[in-house]
C-alpha positions in Angstrom: 19.1 31.2 7.0 19.6 28.8 9.9 15.8 28.2 10.0 15.8 27.4 6.3 18.5 24.9 6.7 16.7 23.2 9.6 13.5 23.0 7.6 15.4 21.6 4.7 17.1 19.0 6.9 13.8 17.9 8.5 12.2 17.6 5.0 15.1 15.4 3.8 15.0 13.2 6.9 11.2 12.9 6.6 11.6 11.9 2.9 14.1 9.2 3.5 12.0 7.9 6.5 14.6 8.2 9.2 12.1 9.0 11.8 10.0 6.0 11.0 13.1 3.8 11.0 14.2 5.0 14.4 10.6 4.5 15.8 10.6 1.0 14.3 13.9 0.1 16.0 12.7 1.6 19.3 9.7 -0.7 19.1 11.8 -3.8 18.3 13.7 -3.2 21.5 10.5 -3.9 23.5 10.4 -7.6 22.3 12.6 -10.5 23.5 14.2 -12.7 20.9 11.4 -15.4 21.0 8.8 -12.7 20.5 10.7 -11.2 17.6 10.9 -14.5 15.9 7.1 -14.9 16.3 6.4 -11.4 15.0 8.5 -11.7 11.9 7.8 -15.3 10.9 4.4 -16.3 12.3 2.4 -13.2 13.0 2.2 -12.3 9.3 0.9 -15.8 8.5 -1.8 -15.4 11.0 -3.0 -12.2 9.3 -2.8 -13.8 5.8 -5.3 -16.5 6.8 -7.8 -13.8 6.0 -7.4 -14.9 2.4 -9.2 -18.1 3.3 -12.3 -16.5 4.8 -15.6 -17.0 2.9 -17.2 -13.8 1.4 -19.8 -11.9 3.3 -22.1 -9.5 1.2 -21.7 -5.9 2.6 -23.9 -3.8 0.3 -26.8 -3.1 2.6 -27.9 -2.9 6.3 -29.5 -0.7 8.9 -26.0 -0.1 10.3 -23.0 1.0 8.2 -19.3 0.2 9.0 -16.9 3.0 8.0 -13.2 2.5 8.3 -10.3 4.8 7.4 -7.7 2.4 6.1 -4.0 2.3 5.0 -2.6 -0.4 2.8 -0.4 -1.9 5.5 -3.4 -2.7 7.6 -5.5 -4.4 5.0 -5.5 -7.9 6.6 -6.0 -6.7 10.2 -8.9 -4.6 8.9 -10.4 -7.8 7.3 -10.3 -9.5 10.6 -11.9 -6.5 12.4 -14.8 -6.2 9.9 -15.3 -9.9 9.5 -15.3 -10.6 13.3 -17.9 -7.8 13.8 -20.2 -9.1 11.1 -19.7 -12.8 12.0 -20.7 -12.4 15.7 -23.4 -9.8 15.0 -25.4 -11.9 12.6 -26.9 -8.9 11.0 -26.4 -7.1 7.6 -24.0 -4.2 7.4 -23.2 -1.8 4.6 -19.4 -1.4 4.5 -17.6 1.7 3.4 -13.8 1.8 3.2 -12.1 5.2 3.2 -8.7 5.1 1.5 -6.0 7.1 3.3 -4.2 7.4 -0.1 -2.0 4.3 0.3 -4.3 1.4 -0.6 -3.1 -0.4 -3.7 -5.2 -2.1 -6.3 -4.6 -5.5 -5.0 -5.8 -4.5 -1.5 -8.9 -2.9 -2.9 -9.6 -6.1 -4.9 -9.0 -8.4 -1.9 -11.6 -6.5 0.1 -14.0 -6.6 -2.8 -13.7 -10.4 -2.9 -14.1 -10.8 0.8 -16.9 -8.2 1.2 -18.8 -8.1 -2.1 -20.9 -5.0 -2.7 -18.8 -2.8 -0.3 -18.0 0.8 -1.3 -14.4 1.9 -1.7 -13.9 5.7 -1.4 -10.5 6.6 -2.9 -8.5 9.4 -1.4 -8.7 11.3 -4.7 -12.4 11.2 -4.8 -12.8 12.0 -1.1 -10.5 15.0 -1.4 -12.3 16.3 -4.4 -15.7 16.1 -2.9 -14.8 17.2 0.6 -12.7 20.2 -0.5 -15.5 21.3 -2.8 -18.0 21.0 0.0 -15.8 22.9 2.5 -15.2 25.7 -0.1 -18.9 26.0 -0.8 -19.7 26.3 2.9 -16.7 28.4 3.7 -15.4 26.0 6.3 -11.8 27.0 6.1 -10.9 25.5 9.5 -12.4 22.1 8.7 -10.5 22.1 5.4 -7.2 23.0 7.1 -7.7 20.2 9.7 -8.6 17.6 7.1 -5.7 18.6 4.9 -3.2 18.5 7.7 -4.3 15.6 9.9 -4.9 12.1 8.4 -7.3 11.1 11.2 -9.5 14.0 10.4 -10.8 12.0 7.4 -12.3 9.7 10.0 -14.1 12.6 11.6 -15.6 14.2 8.4 -15.8 11.7 5.6 -18.1 9.0 7.0 -21.0 11.4 7.3 -20.5 12.7 3.8 -20.5 9.2 2.2 -23.1 7.6 4.5 -26.6 6.4 3.4 -27.8 5.1 6.7 -29.2 6.6 9.9 -26.5 4.9 12.1 -22.8 4.6 11.5 -20.2 2.3 13.2 -16.8 4.0 12.8 -14.3 1.2 13.3 -10.5 1.1 13.6 -8.5 -1.7 11.9 -6.9 -2.8 15.2 -10.2 -4.1 16.6 -11.3 -7.7 17.2 -14.7 -9.0 18.2 -15.1 -12.2 20.3 -18.9 -12.3 20.8 -22.1 -10.7 19.7 -22.0 -6.9 20.4 -25.5 -6.6 21.8 -24.9 -3.1 23.1 -23.6 -1.9 19.8 -26.5 -3.3 17.8 -29.3 -2.1 20.1 -31.2 0.8 18.5 -34.3 0.8 20.6 -35.6 4.3 21.3 -38.1 3.3 24.0 -35.7 4.2 26.9 -36.1 6.9 29.5 -34.7 9.7 27.3 -36.4 8.4 24.2 -33.1 8.7 22.4 -30.6 6.1 21.3 -27.2 7.3 22.6 -24.0 7.6 20.6 -21.5 5.0 21.9 -17.7 4.9 22.2 -15.0 2.8 23.8 -14.0 3.8 27.4 -10.3 4.7 27.9 -9.0 4.3 31.5 -5.9 6.4 30.7 -5.6 9.9 32.1 -7.1 12.9 30.3 -5.2 13.6 27.1 -7.4 15.9 24.9 -5.6 18.8 23.4 -7.9 21.3 25.1 -7.1 21.9 28.8 -9.6 20.1 31.0 -10.6 23.3 32.8 -11.6 24.9 29.4 -13.1 22.1 27.3 -16.6 22.2 28.7 -16.8 25.9 28.2 -15.6 25.6 24.6 -18.1 22.8 23.8 -20.9 24.4 25.9 -21.7 21.0 27.4 -20.1 18.6 29.9 -17.6 16.7 27.7 -17.0 12.9 28.2 -13.6 12.5 29.7 -12.5 9.0 28.7 -13.3 8.8 25.0 -11.5 6.2 22.9 -12.2 6.1 19.1 -11.6 2.4 18.4 -15.3 1.7 18.1 -17.9 4.5 17.7 -21.6 4.1 17.0 -22.9 7.5 16.0 -26.1 8.8 14.6 -25.8 10.3 11.1 -25.9 14.1 11.6 -24.5 14.1 15.1 -21.4 16.1 14.0 -22.1 19.8 13.4 -19.5 21.3 11.0 -20.3 24.9 12.0 -19.7 24.0 15.6 -16.4 22.4 14.7 -15.4 25.5 12.7 -16.0 27.4 15.9 -13.8 25.0 17.9 -11.0 25.4 15.3 -10.9 29.1 15.9 -9.5 28.4 19.4 -5.7 28.2 19.7 -5.9 25.2 22.0 -6.8 23.0 19.1 -3.5 23.8 17.5 0.0 23.0 18.8 2.5 25.8 18.1 0.3 26.9 15.1 0.4 23.3 13.8 -2.4 20.8 14.1 -2.4 18.9 17.4 -2.1 15.1 17.1 -5.1 14.8 19.5 -7.3 17.4 17.8 -9.5 14.9 15.9 -10.0 12.8 19.0 -10.8 15.9 21.1 -13.4 17.2 18.6 -15.0 13.7 18.5 -15.4 13.8 22.2 -16.9 17.3 22.2 -19.3 16.5 19.4 -20.5 13.2 20.8 -21.2 14.9 24.1 -23.7 17.3 22.4 -26.5 14.7 22.6 -27.3 11.4 24.3 -24.0 9.5 24.7 -22.2 6.9 26.9 -19.3 4.6 26.9 -19.6 1.0 25.9 -19.5 -1.5 28.8 -16.4 -3.1 30.3 -16.8 -6.0 27.8 -15.2 -3.6 25.2 -11.6 -3.2 26.4 -8.3 -1.7 25.4 -5.5 -4.3 25.1 -3.4 -2.9 27.9 -6.3 -3.3 30.3 -7.4 -6.8 29.2 -7.5 -8.9 32.3 -9.4 -11.8 30.8 -13.0 -12.6 31.6 -16.0 -12.5 29.3 -15.2 -9.9 26.6 -17.0 -8.7 23.5 -14.3 -6.7 21.7 -10.7 -5.5 22.1 -8.9 -2.5 20.8 -5.2 -3.2 20.3 -3.6 0.3 20.6 -0.8 1.7 22.8 2.3 -0.2 23.8 3.6 -2.0 20.7 4.6 -5.1 22.5 1.4 -5.5 24.5 -0.9 -4.8 21.6 0.9 -7.1 19.2 1.2 -10.1 21.5 -2.3 -9.7 22.8 -3.7 -9.3 19.3 -2.0 -12.5 18.1 -3.4 -14.5 21.1 -6.9 -13.2 20.6 -6.8 -13.7 16.8 -5.7 -17.3 17.3 -8.6 -17.9 19.6 -11.3 -16.8 17.2 -9.7 -17.8 13.8 -11.0 -21.4 13.9 -14.6 -20.2 14.3 -14.3 -17.6 11.5 -12.5 -19.9 9.1 -14.9 -22.9 9.6 -18.4 -21.5 9.5 -20.1 -24.7 8.4 -18.9 -26.6 11.5 -20.1 -24.0 13.9 -23.8 -23.8 13.1 -24.9 -22.4 16.5 -22.4 -19.6 16.2 -22.1 -19.0 12.5 -24.7 -16.6 10.9 -26.4 -17.2 7.6 -24.6 -15.1 5.0 -26.7 -16.2 2.1 -28.7 -13.0 2.0 
């Protein structure tokens, strides 16, 4: 009886959003009054300048950009995608995966900015993925995808991809220069294999599988410092039968519930199955940004650090992105 009441109370509190409110207030306490003023009155204006960006066709390319997106992050996503294409000077096919919250206005805004892009609604994705999982009897994969929003980022890009190579991108990324390493697909190296790439995370080990067990579970030496902000992965690198085997282990689950780090842990185990390596030090997490010549930043972690750093970096690159004609040596030709 007591357990039922506790469950009911948790459900009510979750419904009214009390947890989100408390977390929001906790984050606000990290900022001083001047920073709070900036965040609430100027930061939003910075993001909204994305409405003034000139369209870039995103219907074809050797590389595909796949992004799992929620409605609240529409404008930061626009800057992430636009800065990548702007500095890359190559064609990309863009696929946006709706987490179930994107509104019609957000979908239309992205369509104006990135004409020809593919929008995968949550309804369509659920229908196709659930049908596929049922057909292949992948019950663990279905459970993970149903219960962990980030699992859509693990499974769906491969199902909706048409290219050999995929760039899985988070919405809290900014590019500042041409990402040569990310764009290089030359197979003439020593191994004869183009490696899967990922961002390097200097933080301590935080996968959900204990470090002394993860290599045995994956049957390979697993990369230890994987960050999912930017991933370049060969289509077909993720083996669903192998993931199903991982999901039979109790370490992937937390008290019979899905571990928050399960999707990240599985990414690390899967990327480690073939040629792989971390992107260079030019691709950095916001908390470890010490200046210097950088290619891209991932603004995750501490709310104060990531917000303030993101705003500064966005203000640095906005003039170039908003004024293409007056930056001919930097601006690519988007008249494909």
